[in-house]
PAZA-676579 format. One record per residue: residue number from 1; residue in one letter; x, y, z of N, C-alpha, C in turn. Coordinates in Angstrom, 2 decimals. Atoms other than C-alpha are relative to their C-alpha. Example, Ala and Ser with C-alpha at 12.3 -4.5 7.8 and 13.67 -1.06 7.14 Angstrom:
ATOM fido titor      nX      nY      nZ     caX     caY     caZ      cX      cY      cZ
ATOM    1     a    0.89   -1.19    0.00   12.30   -4.50    7.80    0.90    1.20    0.00
ATOM    2     s   -0.82   -1.19   -0.06   13.67   -1.06    7.14   -0.77    1.09    0.73
//
This chain:
ATOM fido titor      nX      nY      nZ     caX     caY     caZ      cX      cY      cZ
ATOM    1     m   -0.66    0.90   -0.96   -9.57   30.10   10.02    1.48   -0.11   -0.36
ATOM    2     a   -1.43    0.03    0.25   -5.82   30.17   10.35    0.46   -1.42   -0.26
ATOM    3     g   -0.46    1.31    0.43   -3.88   27.34    8.79    0.56   -0.85    1.13
ATOM    4     l   -0.64    0.75   -1.07   -2.18   26.39   12.08   -0.98   -0.41    1.09
ATOM    5     e    0.98    0.36   -1.00   -5.38   26.07   14.10   -0.33   -1.49   -0.10
ATOM    6     v    0.30    1.43   -0.02   -6.31   22.57   15.15   -1.43   -0.26    0.47
ATOM    7     g    1.37    0.19   -0.45   -9.85   23.17   16.35   -0.85   -0.74   -1.02
ATOM    8     w    0.78    0.67    1.04  -11.15   21.92   13.02    0.11   -1.52    0.08
ATOM    9     i   -0.16    1.45   -0.15   -9.76   18.49   13.82   -1.02   -0.54    0.99
ATOM   10     v    0.99    0.41   -1.00  -11.94   18.26   16.91   -1.40    0.03   -0.60
ATOM   11     d    1.32   -0.15    0.62  -14.94   19.52   14.95   -0.26   -1.10   -1.04
ATOM   12     s    0.14    0.98    1.08  -14.28   16.96   12.21    0.19   -1.43    0.46
ATOM   13     a   -0.34    1.33   -0.50  -13.47   14.01   14.45   -1.11   -1.01   -0.24
ATOM   14     a    1.13    0.93    0.16  -16.94   12.47   14.29   -0.14   -0.43   -1.46
ATOM   15     a    0.12    0.32    1.43  -17.08   12.67   10.48    1.13   -0.92   -0.43
ATOM   16     l   -1.14    0.85    0.36  -13.59   11.19   10.13   -0.15   -1.40    0.57
ATOM   17     a    0.20    1.30   -0.62  -14.42    8.40   12.57   -1.06   -0.81   -0.77
ATOM   18     s    1.03    0.66    0.79  -17.56    7.62   10.58    0.57   -0.52   -1.32
ATOM   19     g   -0.64    0.43    1.24  -15.50    7.48    7.40    0.91   -1.19    0.19
ATOM   20     v   -0.89    1.13   -0.30  -12.97    5.16    9.00   -0.82   -1.28    0.19
ATOM   21     v    0.86    1.18   -0.23  -15.75    2.81   10.15   -0.51   -0.56   -1.32
ATOM   22     m    0.48    0.46    1.31  -17.17    2.69    6.62    1.10   -0.67   -0.79
ATOM   23     t   -1.12    0.57    0.74  -13.76    2.05    5.07    0.38   -1.37    0.56
ATOM   24     v   -0.33    1.29   -0.63  -12.98   -0.71    7.58   -1.08   -1.04   -0.29
ATOM   25     g    1.09    0.92    0.30  -16.41   -2.24    7.04    0.06   -0.52   -1.42
ATOM   26     l   -0.10    0.41    1.41  -15.96   -2.28    3.27    1.08   -1.04   -0.20
ATOM   27     i   -1.10    0.92    0.23  -12.59   -3.99    3.40   -0.20   -1.31    0.77
ATOM   28     a    0.24    1.23   -0.76  -13.69   -6.47    6.09   -0.90   -0.95   -0.78
ATOM   29     v    0.91    0.84    0.79  -16.59   -7.73    3.98    0.69   -0.48   -1.26
ATOM   30     t   -0.69    0.36    1.24  -14.44   -7.70    0.86    1.01   -1.11    0.24
ATOM   31     i   -0.98    1.04   -0.31  -11.73   -9.79    2.52   -0.66   -1.36    0.13
ATOM   32     v    0.70    1.28   -0.20  -14.23  -12.48    3.51   -0.45   -0.58   -1.33
ATOM   33     f    0.54    0.51    1.25  -16.02  -12.79    0.19    1.08   -0.11   -1.08
ATOM   34     g   -1.08    0.04    0.99  -12.97  -11.96   -1.93    0.93   -1.16    0.23
ATOM   35     g   -0.87    1.13   -0.30  -10.88  -14.55   -0.13   -0.61   -1.32   -0.42
ATOM   36     l    0.68    1.24    0.39  -13.46  -17.29   -0.64   -0.05   -0.15   -1.52
ATOM   37     l    0.08    0.06    1.46  -13.90  -16.42   -4.31    1.37   -0.20   -0.62
ATOM   38     s   -1.36    0.20    0.51  -10.13  -16.31   -4.80    0.37   -1.48    0.04
ATOM   39     v   -0.29    1.43   -0.11   -9.80  -19.88   -3.56   -0.82   -0.78   -1.02
ATOM   40     a    0.86    0.70    0.97  -12.76  -21.01   -5.67    0.50    0.24   -1.43
ATOM   41     g   -0.50   -0.31    1.33  -11.35  -19.23   -8.72    1.29   -0.73   -0.32
ATOM   42     a   -1.27    0.71    0.21   -7.90  -20.74   -8.26   -0.24   -1.47   -0.24
ATOM   43     a    0.33    1.41    0.20   -9.42  -24.20   -7.96   -0.59   -0.21   -1.40
ATOM   44     a    0.61    0.11    1.32  -11.46  -23.57  -11.11    1.05    0.13   -1.11
ATOM   45     r   -1.06   -0.13    0.99   -8.31  -22.51  -12.97    0.74   -1.31   -0.23
ATOM   46     r   -0.67    1.29    0.10   -7.00  -26.02  -12.32   -0.99   -1.12   -0.32
ATOM   47     s    1.04    0.99    0.29  -10.26  -27.74  -13.28    0.34   -0.80   -1.26
ATOM   48     r   -0.17    0.82    1.20  -10.31  -30.56  -15.82   -0.94    0.46   -1.12
ATOM   49     l    0.96   -0.49    0.98  -13.17  -28.76  -17.57    0.57    1.21   -0.74
ATOM   50     a   -0.61   -1.07    0.79  -11.82  -26.60  -20.37   -0.83    1.27    0.05
ATOM   51     w    0.85   -1.19    0.00  -14.83  -24.27  -20.38    0.10    0.74    1.33
ATOM   52     c   -0.13   -0.61   -1.33  -14.42  -23.67  -16.65    1.31    0.79    0.09
ATOM   53     r   -1.30   -0.70    0.00  -10.73  -22.80  -17.00   -0.06    1.25   -0.87
ATOM   54     a    0.08   -1.14    0.92  -11.51  -20.53  -19.95   -0.83    1.13    0.59
ATOM   55     a    0.87   -1.02   -0.59  -14.31  -18.72  -18.11    0.72    0.78    1.09
ATOM   56     v   -0.71   -0.67   -1.09  -12.20  -17.99  -15.05    1.18    0.81   -0.56
ATOM   57     s   -1.12   -0.73    0.61   -9.19  -16.99  -17.19   -0.48    1.29   -0.65
ATOM   58     g    0.55   -1.20    0.62  -11.36  -14.56  -19.14   -0.38    1.04    1.02
ATOM   59     y    0.37   -0.90   -1.09  -12.73  -13.07  -15.93    1.23    0.68    0.60
ATOM   60     v   -1.23   -0.54   -0.59   -9.25  -12.64  -14.47    0.64    1.04   -0.92
ATOM   61     e   -0.62   -0.93    0.94   -7.89  -10.99  -17.61   -0.83    1.27   -0.15
ATOM   62     l    0.87   -1.17    0.13  -10.91   -8.68  -17.91    0.18    0.95    1.18
ATOM   63     i   -0.08   -0.85   -1.19  -10.69   -7.41  -14.34    1.40    0.57    0.19
ATOM   64     r   -1.37   -0.47   -0.23   -6.90   -7.16  -14.16    0.46    1.01   -1.05
ATOM   65     n   -0.43   -0.90    1.06   -6.72   -5.16  -17.38   -0.99    1.14   -0.25
ATOM   66     t    0.90   -1.16    0.07   -9.45   -2.58  -16.70    0.09    0.75    1.33
ATOM   67     p   -0.11   -0.80   -1.23   -9.47    0.29  -14.17   -1.11   -0.34    1.00
ATOM   68     f    0.99    0.29   -1.04  -11.22   -0.29  -10.86   -1.16    0.98   -0.05
ATOM   69     i    1.07   -0.98    0.02  -13.17    2.93  -11.21   -1.02   -0.29   -1.10
ATOM   70     v    0.91    0.38    1.08  -14.64    1.71  -14.51   -0.86   -1.17    0.46
ATOM   71     q    0.76    1.13   -0.53  -15.66   -1.55  -12.83   -1.05    0.48    1.00
ATOM   72     l    0.92   -0.55   -0.99  -17.24    0.42  -10.00   -1.17    0.70   -0.68
ATOM   73     f    1.06   -0.73    0.72  -19.17    2.66  -12.39   -0.91   -0.97   -0.75
ATOM   74     f    0.83    0.99    0.71  -20.32   -0.37  -14.39   -1.00   -0.63    0.96
ATOM   75     v    0.89    0.63   -0.98  -21.74   -1.99  -11.25   -1.07    0.97    0.46
ATOM   76     f    0.94   -0.95   -0.59  -23.37    1.17   -9.91   -0.91    0.67   -1.04
ATOM   77     f    0.78   -0.70    1.01  -24.47    2.92  -13.10   -0.47   -0.90   -1.14
ATOM   78     g    0.32    0.85    1.13  -24.49    0.10  -15.65   -1.02   -1.07    0.29
ATOM   79     l    0.91    1.10   -0.32  -26.31   -2.74  -13.88   -1.46    0.42    0.09
ATOM   80     p    1.41   -0.40    0.02  -29.50   -0.68  -13.36   -0.64   -0.08   -1.37
ATOM   81     s    0.54    0.12    1.36  -29.89   -0.74  -17.14   -0.48   -1.41   -0.28
ATOM   82     l    0.42    1.40    0.14  -30.25   -4.52  -16.78   -1.05   -0.37    1.03
ATOM   83     g    1.04    0.23   -0.99  -32.79   -4.12  -14.01    0.51   -0.32    1.39
ATOM   84     l   -0.58    0.30   -1.31  -30.38   -4.67  -11.10    0.43    1.31    0.67
ATOM   85     h   -0.26   -1.26   -0.67  -30.46   -1.66   -8.79    0.63   -0.29    1.37
ATOM   86     l   -0.72    0.20   -1.25  -27.93   -1.59   -5.93    0.24    1.35    0.65
ATOM   87     n   -0.38   -1.25   -0.66  -27.40    1.04   -3.28    1.51    0.16   -0.05
ATOM   88     a   -1.41   -0.32    0.21  -24.01    2.70   -3.21    0.93   -0.92    0.79
ATOM   89     t   -0.87    0.84   -0.83  -22.57    0.63   -0.35    0.10   -1.42   -0.54
ATOM   90     v    0.00    1.36    0.56  -23.61   -2.72   -1.82    0.76   -0.03   -1.32
ATOM   91     a   -0.72   -0.06    1.28  -22.32   -1.66   -5.24    1.50    0.07    0.24
ATOM   92     a   -1.42   -0.12   -0.31  -18.98   -0.70   -3.69    0.58   -1.34    0.45
ATOM   93     i   -0.46    1.31   -0.47  -18.66   -4.05   -1.89    0.09   -0.99   -1.15
ATOM   94     l    0.00    0.92    1.14  -19.58   -5.96   -5.05    1.17    0.28   -0.93
ATOM   95     a   -1.10   -0.36    0.91  -17.09   -4.04   -7.20    1.35   -0.34    0.62
ATOM   96     m   -1.26    0.31   -0.67  -14.31   -4.40   -4.62    0.25   -1.50    0.05
ATOM   97     t   -0.13    1.45   -0.07  -14.99   -8.12   -4.24    0.36   -0.58   -1.37
ATOM   98     i   -0.30    0.45    1.36  -14.99   -8.68   -8.00    1.45    0.31   -0.35
ATOM   99     n   -1.35   -0.42    0.33  -11.74   -6.76   -8.30    1.06   -0.83    0.74
ATOM  100     v   -1.03    0.69   -0.78   -9.80   -8.38   -5.47    0.00   -1.50   -0.30
ATOM  101     s    0.07    1.43    0.29  -11.02  -11.86   -6.44    0.83   -0.37   -1.22
ATOM  102     a   -0.78    0.28    1.20   -9.38  -11.61   -9.85    1.49   -0.09    0.32
ATOM  103     y   -1.41    0.02   -0.39   -6.01  -10.75   -8.36    0.28   -1.16    0.96
ATOM  104     g   -0.17    1.08   -0.96   -6.48  -13.20   -5.50    0.02   -1.36   -0.65
ATOM  105     t    0.02    1.28    0.72   -7.28  -16.01   -7.92    1.38   -0.35   -0.52
ATOM  106     e   -1.33    0.26    0.54   -3.91  -15.66   -9.59    1.03   -0.24    1.11
ATOM  107     i   -0.94    0.19   -1.11   -2.09  -15.39   -6.27   -0.15   -1.39    0.60
ATOM  108     v    0.24    1.33   -0.58   -3.73  -18.50   -4.82    0.40   -1.09   -0.99
ATOM  109     r   -0.39    0.99    1.01   -3.21  -20.37   -8.10    1.50   -0.24    0.02
ATOM  110     a   -1.46    0.16   -0.08    0.52  -19.69   -7.84    0.38   -0.83    1.22
ATOM  111     g   -0.26    0.80   -1.19    0.43  -21.11   -4.33   -0.33   -1.46   -0.21
ATOM  112     l    0.37    1.39    0.28   -1.37  -24.24   -5.50    1.04   -0.67   -0.88
ATOM  113     d   -1.02    0.56    0.89    1.20  -24.73   -8.24    1.30   -0.31    0.75
ATOM  114     a   -1.25    0.18   -0.75    3.96  -24.50   -5.63   -0.03   -1.23    0.91
ATOM  115     v    0.10    1.18   -0.87    2.64  -27.46   -3.63    0.47   -1.24   -0.78
ATOM  116     a   -0.56    1.18    0.67    4.55  -30.62   -4.50   -1.09   -1.02   -0.32
ATOM  117     p    1.00    1.01    0.38    2.50  -33.24   -6.39   -0.05   -1.17    0.97
ATOM  118     g   -0.04    1.12   -0.95    3.61  -35.80   -3.84   -0.97    0.17    1.15
ATOM  119     q    0.95   -0.24   -1.08    1.35  -34.14   -1.27   -1.39   -0.56   -0.36
ATOM  120     r    1.30    0.52    0.46   -1.73  -34.99   -3.33    0.04   -1.53   -0.10
ATOM  121     e   -0.13    1.45    0.14   -0.44  -38.48   -4.07   -0.04   -0.69    1.36
ATOM  122     a    0.03    0.57   -1.35    0.09  -39.10   -0.37   -1.42   -0.05    0.53
ATOM  123     g    1.38   -0.02   -0.44   -3.48  -38.06    0.33   -0.83   -1.08   -0.67
ATOM  124     r    0.73    1.05    0.72   -4.81  -40.39   -2.35    0.40   -1.38    0.51
ATOM  125     a   -0.47    1.29   -0.52   -2.66  -43.20   -0.98   -0.67   -0.34    1.33
ATOM  126     l    0.67    0.21   -1.27   -4.39  -42.72    2.37   -1.51   -0.19   -0.18
ATOM  127     g    1.41    0.21    0.28   -7.75  -43.05    0.67   -0.87    1.21    0.23
ATOM  128     l    0.77   -1.22   -0.24   -8.79  -39.45    1.22   -0.69    0.46   -1.28
ATOM  129     r    0.73   -0.53    1.14  -11.35  -37.84   -1.04    0.72    1.23   -0.56
ATOM  130     t   -0.67   -1.12    0.66  -10.23  -35.20   -3.53   -0.25    1.32    0.72
ATOM  131     l    0.32   -1.25   -0.69  -12.04  -32.41   -1.68    0.75    0.11    1.31
ATOM  132     i   -0.72    0.00   -1.28  -10.48  -33.39    1.65    1.49    0.26   -0.23
ATOM  133     i   -1.41   -0.24    0.32   -7.03  -33.50    0.07    0.24    1.47   -0.30
ATOM  134     f   -0.15   -1.40    0.37   -7.54  -30.03   -1.38   -0.11    0.91    1.22
ATOM  135     v    0.28   -0.91   -1.12   -8.98  -28.40    1.75    0.98   -0.19    1.15
ATOM  136     c   -0.79    0.27   -1.21   -6.87  -30.08    4.42    1.50   -0.14   -0.24
ATOM  137     i   -1.43    0.23    0.27   -3.55  -30.76    2.69    0.58    1.05   -0.93
ATOM  138     v   -0.58   -0.87    1.02   -3.00  -28.68   -0.42   -0.22    1.48    0.30
ATOM  139     l    0.32   -1.42   -0.18   -4.79  -25.41    0.35    0.78    0.67    1.13
ATOM  140     p   -0.78   -0.65   -1.06   -3.12  -24.69    3.73    1.45    0.27   -0.41
ATOM  141     q   -1.38   -0.20    0.44    0.33  -25.17    2.19    0.09    1.11   -1.05
ATOM  142     a    0.02   -1.03    1.04   -0.59  -23.00   -0.79   -0.16    1.39    0.62
ATOM  143     l    0.24   -1.30   -0.62   -1.90  -20.20    1.41    1.21    0.47    0.80
ATOM  144     r   -1.22   -0.38   -0.72    1.22  -20.27    3.57    1.03    0.58   -0.95
ATOM  145     a   -1.02   -0.44    0.96    3.36  -19.83    0.47   -0.29    1.40   -0.54
ATOM  146     v    0.35   -1.27    0.67    1.45  -16.82   -0.88   -0.66    0.98    0.95
ATOM  147     f    0.73   -0.87   -0.93    0.04  -15.27    2.29    0.47    1.45   -0.02
ATOM  148     p   -0.42   -1.41    0.07    2.24  -12.14    2.19   -0.53    0.72   -1.22
ATOM  149     a    0.53   -0.63    1.22    1.14  -11.48   -1.39   -1.49    0.27    0.13
ATOM  150     l    1.43   -0.21   -0.22   -2.51  -11.92   -0.42   -0.25    1.19    0.91
ATOM  151     v    0.15   -1.14   -0.93   -2.12   -9.50    2.48    0.26    1.31   -0.72
ATOM  152     s   -0.32   -1.22    0.75   -0.48   -6.93    0.22   -1.14    0.38   -0.93
ATOM  153     q    1.12   -0.29    0.90   -3.35   -7.25   -2.26   -1.20    0.53    0.76
ATOM  154     m    1.11   -0.51   -0.80   -5.92   -6.72    0.48    0.25    1.43    0.44
ATOM  155     v   -0.33   -1.38   -0.38   -4.11   -3.59    1.64   -0.17    0.93   -1.20
ATOM  156     i    0.18   -0.80    1.22   -4.00   -2.29   -1.93   -1.48    0.23   -0.28
ATOM  157     t    1.43   -0.14    0.23   -7.72   -2.95   -2.24   -0.62    1.00    0.97
ATOM  158     m    0.51   -0.98   -0.96   -8.40   -1.00    0.95    0.34    1.42   -0.45
ATOM  159     l   -0.40   -1.33    0.45   -6.44    1.96   -0.42   -0.77    0.39   -1.25
ATOM  160     d    0.78   -0.28    1.21   -8.22    1.69   -3.77   -1.45    0.32    0.32
ATOM  161     s    1.40   -0.25   -0.36  -11.52    1.84   -1.90   -0.32    1.48    0.10
ATOM  162     a    0.24   -1.45   -0.01  -11.05    5.61   -1.76   -0.82    0.43   -1.20
ATOM  163     v    0.74   -0.33    1.23  -12.55    5.59   -5.26   -1.50   -0.07    0.22
ATOM  164     v    1.45    0.16   -0.17  -15.96    4.56   -3.90   -0.66    1.29    0.44
ATOM  165     s    0.58   -1.31   -0.32  -16.42    8.14   -2.72   -0.64    0.63   -1.24
ATOM  166     q    0.54   -0.54    1.25  -17.19    8.85   -6.39   -1.46   -0.40   -0.23
ATOM  167     i    1.42    0.35    0.11  -20.54    7.08   -6.01   -0.72    0.31    1.31
ATOM  168     a    0.62   -0.54   -1.21  -21.29    8.86   -2.73   -0.05   -0.99    1.17
ATOM  169     v   -0.17    0.83   -1.19  -20.26    6.09   -0.34    0.77    0.84    1.01
ATOM  170     r   -0.59   -0.92   -0.98  -19.42    7.97    2.85    1.19   -0.65    0.71
ATOM  171     d   -1.21    0.57   -0.57  -15.99    6.46    3.36    0.91    1.13    0.48
ATOM  172     l   -0.92   -0.99   -0.54  -12.93    8.23    4.72    0.29    1.12   -1.00
ATOM  173     t   -0.29   -1.02    1.02  -12.14   10.02    1.45   -1.20    0.91   -0.22
ATOM  174     y    1.21   -0.81    0.18  -15.74   11.19    1.04   -0.12    1.01    1.13
ATOM  175     e    0.09   -0.92   -1.14  -15.76   12.67    4.53    1.10    1.05   -0.07
ATOM  176     a   -1.10   -0.97    0.12  -12.38   14.29    3.89   -0.34    1.08   -1.03
ATOM  177     d    0.40   -0.98    1.02  -13.74   15.96    0.75   -0.99    1.00    0.57
ATOM  178     l    0.98   -0.91   -0.61  -16.66   17.39    2.74    0.67    0.95    0.98
ATOM  179     i   -0.71   -0.85   -0.97  -14.35   18.65    5.47    0.82    1.06   -0.71
ATOM  180     q   -0.81   -0.95    0.75  -12.03   20.27    2.96   -0.87    1.08   -0.63
ATOM  181     a    0.90   -0.98    0.62  -14.95   21.94    1.20   -0.55    0.98    1.02
ATOM  182     h    0.56   -0.85   -1.06  -16.20   23.31    4.52    1.06    0.90    0.64
ATOM  183     t   -1.04   -0.76   -0.71  -12.89   24.43    6.05    0.98    0.71   -0.93
ATOM  184     f   -0.99   -0.51    0.97  -10.83   25.18    2.89    1.43   -0.27    0.44
ATOM  185     l   -1.33    0.39   -0.45   -7.89   23.55    4.67    0.42   -1.26   -0.73
ATOM  186     s   -0.29    1.16    0.84   -6.87   21.28    1.84    1.23   -0.75    0.48
ATOM  187     f   -1.25    0.65   -0.38   -3.30   20.58    2.92   -0.16   -0.74    1.31
ATOM  188     q    0.14    0.60   -1.31   -4.15   19.92    6.55   -0.93   -1.20   -0.03
ATOM  189     t    0.98    1.07    0.05   -7.18   17.78    5.74    0.58   -1.26   -0.63
ATOM  190     y   -0.48    1.18    0.70   -5.50   15.50    3.24    1.29   -0.54    0.61
ATOM  191     a   -1.15    0.50   -0.75   -2.31   15.30    5.30   -0.47   -0.90    1.14
ATOM  192     l    0.54    0.81   -1.08   -4.38   14.01    8.19   -0.59   -1.30   -0.53
ATOM  193     v    0.61    1.20    0.58   -6.29   11.58    5.98    1.08   -0.95   -0.50
ATOM  194     t   -1.13    0.84    0.42   -3.01   10.33    4.51    0.56   -0.78    1.20
ATOM  195     a   -0.50    0.65   -1.21   -1.81    9.59    8.04   -0.97   -1.09    0.48
ATOM  196     i    0.99    1.00   -0.42   -5.06    7.77    8.82    0.07   -1.23   -0.89
ATOM  197     y   -0.12    1.14    0.91   -4.79    5.61    5.71    1.27   -0.80    0.28
ATOM  198     l   -1.25    0.69   -0.34   -1.18    4.82    6.63   -0.20   -0.86    1.24
ATOM  199     g    0.26    0.77   -1.21   -2.29    3.77   10.10   -0.89   -1.20   -0.25
ATOM  200     l    0.89    1.11    0.32   -5.10    1.64    8.69    0.73   -1.11   -0.76
ATOM  201     s   -0.76    0.99    0.75   -2.69   -0.07    6.29    0.88   -0.84    0.92
ATOM  202     i   -0.86    0.71   -0.96   -0.27   -0.95    9.08   -0.84   -0.92    0.88
ATOM  203     l    0.87    0.79   -0.87   -3.12   -2.14   11.31   -0.55   -1.21   -0.75
ATOM  204     l    0.55    1.11    0.78   -4.64   -4.26    8.52    1.04   -1.08   -0.21
ATOM  205     r   -1.06    0.99    0.17   -1.30   -5.95    7.84    0.20   -0.82    1.27
ATOM  206     r   -0.23    0.70   -1.26   -0.90   -6.80   11.51   -1.17   -0.91    0.35
ATOM  207     v    1.18    0.82   -0.30   -4.47   -8.06   11.92   -0.02   -1.24   -0.90
ATOM  208     l   -0.01    1.14    0.91   -4.21  -10.25    8.82    1.16   -0.94    0.31
ATOM  209     g   -1.12    0.85   -0.39   -0.80  -11.47    9.93   -0.34   -0.85    1.20
ATOM  210     l    0.44    0.76   -1.17   -2.26  -12.49   13.28   -0.99   -1.08   -0.39
ATOM  211     a    0.99    0.99    0.46   -5.19  -14.19   11.56    0.69   -1.14   -0.74
ATOM  212     g   -0.74    1.02    0.73   -2.75  -16.02    9.30    0.71   -0.96    0.92
ATOM  213     r   -0.70    0.88   -0.95   -0.73  -17.32   12.24   -0.98   -0.89    0.74
ATOM  214     v    1.00    0.81   -0.69   -3.90  -18.51   13.95   -0.50   -1.12   -0.90
ATOM  215     m    0.60    0.99    0.91   -5.27  -20.30   10.88    1.01   -0.92   -0.66
ATOM  216     l   -0.97    0.77    0.78   -2.09  -21.44    9.15    1.24   -0.40    0.78
ATOM  217     g   -1.14    0.39   -0.81    0.39  -21.79   11.98    1.07    1.08    0.08
ATOM  218     p   -1.06   -1.00   -0.17    3.51  -19.89   13.08    0.83    0.15   -1.26
ATOM  219     g   -0.86   -0.25    1.14    5.91  -18.35   10.61   -0.63    0.89   -1.04
ATOM  220     i    0.69   -0.89    0.93    3.29  -16.24    8.82    0.31    1.43    0.39
ATOM  221     s   -0.32   -1.40   -0.30    4.32  -12.61    8.54   -1.04    0.91   -0.63
//
């Protein structure tokens, strides 16, 4: 097959589309669970319980200072030794969620630290419960302050998800590897996949930006 032919793109369209759907599905689930765990982790980092702060700090340091691929392999290959068997897709989601939550915890914590103490004092003066003050007053302001950083971390996580092809998750990179092995058009295949990842990154930023403006108000980029 000549290098300039484009028929292979048509032949590979279904496989690439399937890979895109898997990649989008992985990051969508990861954003939901990772976002919730990031908020919970950031709140725990500010807990009055020393053991709670220490546990979350240890988790954050462990994940942030080890490679994602090692974390992925531990979940997929290591946990079965403890009797926990996960299929490749579930293992990928779990590893991605664990990874992004560690980074997200620190990002959200920085946002919480940026909220003026007077905001909490005002809530207490109104007789609001601590949980209501956190959820309705402090957290929205914190998320507004760090939203761009959170979005960037989610995009990075989506790009890092290419690693899950190593455990046979049929994401975009996995499908690209199969196409390249079949067509021997390495340059063309990975150039196209690079363009797709670029498009997905831009789209994800815009979707998250829109979601941010809906949930947190105008001014979110």
